[in-house]
N, C-alpha and C positions, 0 to 999 in steps of 0.2 A: 937357208937359202930361200925356202918357200916363204918365210916370214918377210924377208927383204923384198921379194917380188911383190908380195901383198901390199907392203908399205908403199912401194913405188907406184903400184896400181891405184891405191887410194889417193896418193899425192897427185897423180896425173888426173884422176877423176875430179878432185877439188879444183885443180887448175882449170880443167875444162868447164866446170860449173861456173867459176869466176869469169871465164871468158864469154859465157852466154849472156851476161848482163847487157841490157839494151841501152842505147843512147836515147835520151829523152828528145823527142821530136815534136813539132807542131801537130802532126797527125796523131801521135800517141796521146798528146794532151786531150784530143777530142774523143778518145776512147774511154777516158775516165768518167765515171758517174759522179754527178755533182749532188752531194747529200745536203738536205735542208729540212727545216721545219719539224723537229721532233715534237710529238704530242703524246703525253701519257694519258691513258684512259682514266675515267673518274675513280675506278677502283685500284689504279696503279698496276694492274696485272698485264696490260698490253701497251706496247708502244707502236705508234704509227709515224711514218716519216716519208719524205719525198726524195726521189732520185731523178735528176734530169740527165738524159742520155742523148747524144748527138749522132747523126748519121751524115758523114761527109758527102756520101753519094747523092742523097736527096737534099742536102743542105738545110736540114731541119732538126729541131730538137723535140723530144717528147718527155713529159713528166710522168713518172710512175709512182704509185703508192705502195709501200711495203708495211708489214706489221711484224713485230717480234713479241713473243710471249716472254715476259720478264721473269727472272732476271737475266737469262742468257740463252734464250731460244734462238732458232735459226730464222733468218728473214723469209717471209712469205709474200709473194707478189700478189697484190689485190686488184690492180687495174692493168689495162692493156693499152696498146698504142692508140686505139680508137677513142678511148676515154680522154687521154692526155690531161689527167686530173691534176689540179693544183689547189692551194689554199685548203688543204685537208684539215678537218676538225672532227673531234668527237661530239656526237650529240650528247647533251648534258646527262641523259640517263644511261649512257654507255652502251646502249643496245644497237646503235647504228653509227656508221662513219659517214661524214658528209664531205663534199668537195665541190669545186667549181669545174665545169667542163663545157666546151663548145660543141659537144658531140651532136646536139640537135640543131646546130646552125648558129645560135647565139649563146653566149656564156650564161649558164643557168646553174642553180643549186641542185645537186644530186645527192642521193643517199644509197648506201649499200650495207649489207650485213657485215658483221665483224670479220667474217671469212672472205669477204669480197663478192659474195653472191647477191642476187636480187637487186641489181642496180636500177633505181627508179628516179625519174626526174621530179624534183620538188617544186620548182618555180617555173613560170612561163611569163617572165617579165619582158615586155616589149623593149627591144634594144639590148637586153641582157643585164646581168648583175655584175657589179664591180667588186664587191666584198660583202660579207654577211656574218651574222652572229645569232645563235639561238638565245631566246630568253631562258633562264635557268629552269623555269617550270614548264617549258616546252609549249607555252601558249602562243608565242609570237616569234617571228624572225625579223630582226632589223637588217636591212640591206642597203647598199648604195647603188644607185642607178642613174644614168644620164637623163636629163630632162631638156629637151630642145626649147629654148626660150627666146631665140632671136632668129631673124630671117636673113637669107642671102639675097643679093641684088635681084636675082631672077624671081624670088618669091615676093619681093617688094614691088617689082615691076614685071608682072606676068607677061606683058607683051614683048619682053626681052629675054626669052628663055635661054639664050646662049651666054648669058652673063653670070651664070651661077658660080663660076670660079673667080669672078672679080670680087673685090672687097671694098667696102666703105668703112673706114676706120676712124673712130673718134677718140681713141685713147690707146695707151700702151697695153702690154700683155696680150697683143693680138697673136703672138706666137710664144711658145714656151718649150724649152729644151729641144724637141725635135718635131713638134706638131703646131700647126696653125689652129687658132681657136675654131671650134666646130659648131659654134652657135648653141652649144649645150653646156649644162652644168651638172656636176655630180651631186645628187641630193640624198639625204638619209630618208628611208622609208621604214614604216613598221606595218607588218601584215600578220593577220591571224594565221596560226599554224595548227593543223589537226590531221591525223591519219596520214602523215607523210606528205601533205600538200599545203601550199598556201591557199587561204580561202578568203573570200570577201574582198572588198576594196582596200588597197593599201593606203595608209596615211602618209602624205608627204610632210615630214617634220619641218621642212624648210620651204614650204609653199611660197611661190612668188619671189623668192630671194635669188638674185643672180650671183650666187656664190657657190663654192665647192666644199663638199665634205665627203670623204676625207680629203686632205690636201693633195692636189694634183702636181705631178703625175705619179708620185711614188707612194702615196699614202694608201694603206689597205686596212684590213680588219683590226690591226693593232691600234687604230686611231678611234675606235668606239667600243664601248662595253656596257653591259647591263648590270644593274644592281642585283644582288642575290634574290631579292623578292620580286624582281621583274617589273617594278613600278617606275623605275627611272632608267633612262638611256643617256649615257654621257658620250659626247662625240667631239671631234676636233674640226674647227672651221676657221678660215680667215675671211670674215664676212666683209670683204672688200672686192671690188672689181675694177677693171680698166687700169688707168695710171695709178690710182690709189693702191691697188694690189701690187703693182710692179715696184713700188718704192717702200713697201712696208713688210715687216715680219710679224705683224700683230695678229697672230693666230691665237684663238682662245678655246677653252674647254666649256662646252655648253651642256646643260643637263635638261633633258626633256622629261616632263612629268606625264606619265601615261594617263593619270586620272584627270588632271586639270587641263591637259594639253598646252600648258605654258612652258616656256623655255627660259632657263636662268643662265646668264653669262657668269660663270664662276670666277673667271680670271680677268675681268674687265679692267682692273687696276694695273695690269702688267702689259706693257706695249711690245714686248718681245714674243718669241715663240712659246706657246703652251700647248702641248700635244700629248696624245696617247694616254687618256685617262683610264684608270682601273679602280673599281670599288674594292674595299676590303671585304672579306667574306661576310662580316656582320652588317655591312652597309653603313657603318658609322663613320667611315673614313673614305677618302678617295685620294689616290696618288696620281701624279703625272710628271712628264718632263717639262722643264721650263728654262728659258733663256731670258735674262733680265734686260739686256741692253737692246733697244729698238734698232732694227736694221742690221744687226750683227748676227749672221747665221752661224758663226763660229764662236759665239760667246760660251762661257761655261754652261754645259748642259746639266742643270740642277735636277734633283729629285725632290718634289714637293708633296706634302700630305695636308689635306684639309679635314678638319674635324667638324662634322655637321652640328653636333650639340653645342659647341662653343662658338661656331662660325669663325674659327681661326685657322691659319695656315702655318705650317712648320716646314723649314727647309732641312731635309734629311742630311744633305751634303754641305751644310753651311760651313763647316770647318775642314772641308776636304777639297783640295784645290785641283780636282780632276773631273773631267766630264764623264757622265754615265750614259749607257745605252739601255737596251731592253731590261725591264724589271718585272718582278712577279712578287705577289704577296705570299708569305708563308704564314698562314693563319692571319690573325688580325694585328699582330704586334711585331712582325718582322718582315723586312723587305730584302730581296736578293736582286742583284743587278750586275751588268757587265760594265767594266771601267776601262777606258783607254789609259794604260798605265805603263810608262817607261818603255815604249816600243813594243808592248804586248797588249792583249785584251784578256783580262782575267775576271773571274766572278768574285764579287764582294757582297757584304750584307750589313744590315744595321738593325739593331733592336730598339723597340719602343720602351721608354722609361717614364716614370712619374716624377715631375718636378714641382716647384712651388707654383709655377704658372699653369700647371696641367701636364698632360701627356706630351711627350716629344720624342724624337728619334735621336739617339746618342751616337757614339763613336762608330765610324765606318771601319769594318774589319775585312781582311782578305781571306777568301776561302781557297781558291786555286792559285797555284804558283807555277811559274815556268815560262819558257820562251815559246809561246803559242798564242793563238787568237781563239777565244770562244765567241761565236757569233750569236746564236740563239740557244735557249734552254727551256726545258719543261720541268716543273717541280711538283713532287708528290709528298705530302706529309699530313695525312688526315688525322692522326692520333698523337702527334708529337713523339712517336716512337719509330714509325716506319718512314724514314727520311731518305729520299733519293732525288737527285737531279740527273737528267739526261741532257747533255750539252753537245752542240755541234762545234767541234774543234778542228782547227787547221794550223799548219805552220808552213814555212817556206819549203819544207821537205815532206809535207803530208797533205794531200788533198783532204777535204773535210770528211771526217768520220764522227760517229757518235760515241760518247763516253759516259759512263755512269760516274757520279761523284757523290761521295758520302758527306755527312756533316762535319767530317774532319778534313775534307779536301782530298781524300784518296780517290784517284781516278783509275778506271778500268775500261779499256776499249771494248765497245759493245758491237759495233759493225766493222766489217772488213770488206767494204764494197769494192775497193780497188786493189786488194792485196795481191792478186795474181799478177797485176801489171806493175805495181809499185815495188814489189819484192824483186822484180827483174830489171829495175832501173838503177843506173849508177847515180847516186846522189852526191852532190858536192858538200863540203863542210861549210857550215854557217858559223861565223864568229862575231861576237859582240865586242866592239871597241869603243872606248871613251876617248875622244879626240879633243884636244884643247882648241878653243876658238880664239879669235883675235881680241875678244873683250873679256877673257879670263873664265869663260864658261866651259862646260863639257858637252860635246856633241855625241850622242849615242849613235853609232854608225854600224850598220850591218855590213860585213864583208863576206862574200860568198865565193868559194874557191871551186875551180874545176874538179871533177872526180879524179881520183888518183893524182892529186896535186903533188908536184915535185918542187920543193923550195929552191933547188939548184937551177931550175929553168927560169926563163922569163916569159911572162904572159901578157897579152894585150889586156887592157883594163878599161872598164866602163864606169863613168860616174853617172849613177842613176839619179835623176832629178824628179822629185815627187810632185804630184799635182795638188790641187786643193784651192788655194795654197794651204788651207788649214786642214791638212790630212796627214795622219801619222804613217810613217814607214814602219808598219807593224810586221807581224809574222804571217802576212797574208799569202795565200797560194793563188796567184793570179793566172788567168788563162790568156793573158796578152803580155803583160810585163812580168813574165815568169823568170825569176832569177835562176832557178835550177836549169831551165832551158838554155839560158845564156851561158851558164857555167858548163853545161854539157857541150856547148859549141866552142869551148876552150877559152872563155873569158873570165877574168876576175871582175866581180861587181862590187862597187863601193856605193852604199846606199845610206846617206846621212839623214838624220832627223834634224834638218836645219831649222833655223828660227821660223816660227809660224806653225810648226807641227804640234798638234795636241798631245797630251800624255806626259807633259813635263811641267805642268803648272800653267795657269792662265796667262801669266806675264810672258812666258816663252811663246805662247800661241799668239798673243796680241802684238808681238814685236814686228810681225810682218805688215801690219796695217800701215798704209802710207809709205812703206819702205821696201817695196818689191825688189828694187835693185841695190839694196843696202846690205844689212847684216846677213840676210839669208844667202846672198851671193858670196859674201866673205866666208860663211860657214862651208859652202860647197868647196871653195878653193882650199880652205884649211883641211878638209877631209881628204881631198884627192892628193894634196901635197904631203900630208902625213903618211898615208898609205904608200905613196910613191917613194918614200925613203927606203922601202923594202927592196932588196936586190932582185926579187922575183917579179917586180912590176917593170914591164918594158916601157920606159918613159917616153919613147918615141912612137908608141902605139897605144894612145889613149883617146877615148871618145867621150862626149857628153850626150846623154840621151834622156828623153822625157816627154810627157804629155800634159796638156792643159797648162797649169802654171809651170809644170815641168818643161813644157814646150817654150813658155816665156823664158824660163831659166836658160834653156839651150840657146835661144836667140840672143839673150843678153850676154851669155858667156862667149858666144861666137865673136862678139865685138869687144870683149874685155879679157880674153883668156891668156894673153901674153905668151903665146907659144906653147901652152900646156897640151892642147888637144890637136889631134890630126884630122878628126872629122866630127860631124854633129848629126843628130837625128832628132827632129821636133815633130810631134804629133799633136794636131789641134791646139797649137800654142798661140798665145797672145803676142802679136808682133808690134802692132802700132796701137798704143793705148788710147789715143784720141779716137781713131776710127773704130776701135773695139767698143769704146764707151757708147758711141752713137749707133751701134748695131746689135748689141747684146740685149737680153730681155729682162732678167731679174735686176732691176736698177738699184734695189736696196744693197745688193752685193757690191755693185760697181761704186755706189756712193760711199759705202762704209769703208771698203778697202782702199779706195783712192782718196778718201777724205774730201769728196766733193767732185763736181764736174770739171772738165778740162778748161772751161772758160773762166773759172773762178780765179780771182787775183788775191794774193800771189798764186800762181799756178801750182797745184799739188805736185809733189816730187815725183810721184809715179808717172805723171805725164811728161815732165821735163826729162826724166831719166829712162824713157821708153826704149826698148831694145832697138827700134828702128833708127834711133838717134846715133847709134854706133855702127851703122852699116858700112861706113867708110873703112872700118877696121877689119871687116870680114876678109879672111884670107885662106880658109880651109873648106874642103868639100862639105856639102850639107844635103841631107835627105829631108824633104818636107812632106808630111803626110797630113791630109785634111779631108773632111767629110762634108758632103752637101747638106745633110740634115742636122748639122750641128748649129743650133741657134744660140748656145751659150758662148761659144767662140766661133763666130761665123766664118764660112769658107773663105771670105775675102782676106782674112788674116794670113792664111797659108799662101794664097795667091800673091799677096803683096810680098811676102818673104821670098817666094820662089822667083818672082819677077826681079826683085832687087839682086838676088844672087846671079841670075842669068845676065842682067845688064852689066853687072860688075865683072862678068867673065869667070865667076866661081863655078867649079864643077858642082852640079846640082841635079837633083831628080825630084819630081813631084808625083807622089802616089795619091790618087784621088778615088774616093768611094762615093758614088752618087746615092747609095741606098743605106748609108750608115749615119749615125748621129755623133755624139761626143765620144762614143766608144765604137768598137768594132765587134759586133755580136754574131753575125752570120758565119757559120762554120767555114765555108770556102773563102770568104773574105778574110777571115782570121788567119787561115793558113797562108793565103797570098801575102798578107801583112808580114807574117813571120819570114817568109821566103825572101821578100824584098829587103826586109830589115837586116837579115843575116848576110845576104849577098852584098849589101852595101858595106857592112862592117868588115866582112872578109876581104873585100876589094882594097880597103884602105888600111886595115890593121894587121893583115897577115901576109 
């Protein structure tokens, strides 16, 4: 009897525990710490990394630095809210940790002891520092800083002081992503370093050049590196400005010689992107990312190696049809890198071999496997015996955490930053499906189910349309388009890797060029139609949602869905391709993907098949979301779509953010976005 009572008690306890699971909410998303930038110390004994935490009440985020004694120590907090430290790095001697902080008013380089004590400001650069790197011998620091090189109207005409906000514009690229040109350019500087301070006058490596390095606005310290002997500095720049910069992807790798003060353009024969150079430890080689086709920002991202002794370059990924991301040298004859691969991001590597024509890198091999995304990683292997990688890994069901990886690909979770929260959340099942397309291909499609999914019930279903358009639907954990959040609200999500997404070979990626409304849209319809054959999909309760090119897709589907969808949500989407072409900023993207301007004859298909050409077919409610500071897809695109819906008498709503760009990043704006998003879906699908 006692045993039976005990069993019942245990059973009730387990049931009670199961019932304590929380529903994932927008507010809960902002309680999750966002892990990034793992950096192993020069001796491999200590790991440092960053965690960004948000406060909904203050509407702000703060970056914190942690350390872990390897291989399995507990995290120690090294910085506080006042520091708000980022771009954390090890000083090459391993005796100090450095970081950027605006604690003193402008962003400067700081150092602290390995235990977080004795924080001291290293730089006092007027206007602040954008990015930095120590020379290996600790004699210099290279840093990027803005140099004002042009005048506003009030400076040109001092008797008109109230004209400082006016603009006299003689070329394109007067604004980019979310900012107007500020009359300044980011330049590379080299300054002497001693006793924890910059000393003497810094050398502007790019003096008098009206160009940027690193590339703006997203380039950072990954775009420049020292040679091991500290005699050369390699950096990335697109040495163009104005309209020439707006229409070109011709970024190059430059090498500045500390002794001669001369600069060599290493990649002048390639008219595409060449970025992120890194010398091999012996300085005899240098590797970098490279895209071959001019104007195509979504070309295959190759990994190149240049041999200084023979003055020849070798493509590491020549026989590998996938784009690579972050790479690191392992000694002088091995490279590790992240690959966008079949709906995931995994770590691969390649070994150098000797051939008849000299040294070259051979077959690309896969290290990690699984349905997840590795973002960045840090590698330690000083003696070819002690090998360890620490990588930042995420999935649709896992906010980013750090994992150790052996040379056999064995992964072990190292950090548990969000464990208390994630263990208490109901996660929906993620399924990988291969869906046949109309042209006989296979579309890798992620299907995410609500927690406690019951196949005997019917669920409202969302077709998720990916942006980019050359952007893979991988195992990303998004803080806006979060599939688990949607699943927790009772929706099935269908997320296809339609034509144009990378990770499935370059031909698949290129298929989107000039054909926005073609095969990619057929792929979306194939995916939703196939999954809708399941009895658990409520066919009268389906919606199409997406942002950027995903927003374009939503607008296009709204006019061509043939009764499939009951409602639509478009965020910062392209609606009228002609007016978009005339108001966006990176013209190389617009020219490449559209195969020319709209006045070209015959008119490119992307313009003749623009979503606004099908507005007469709109017949279902639509939520339009757009942001004032989005210069990539300007605000007028959302306004045009909302106006059309209103004039046609379509039930519609416009959510407008005056202080956001192409994304929504501010905490309270993000929560508002989610609330309006789900209120709209619940109104029409439940």
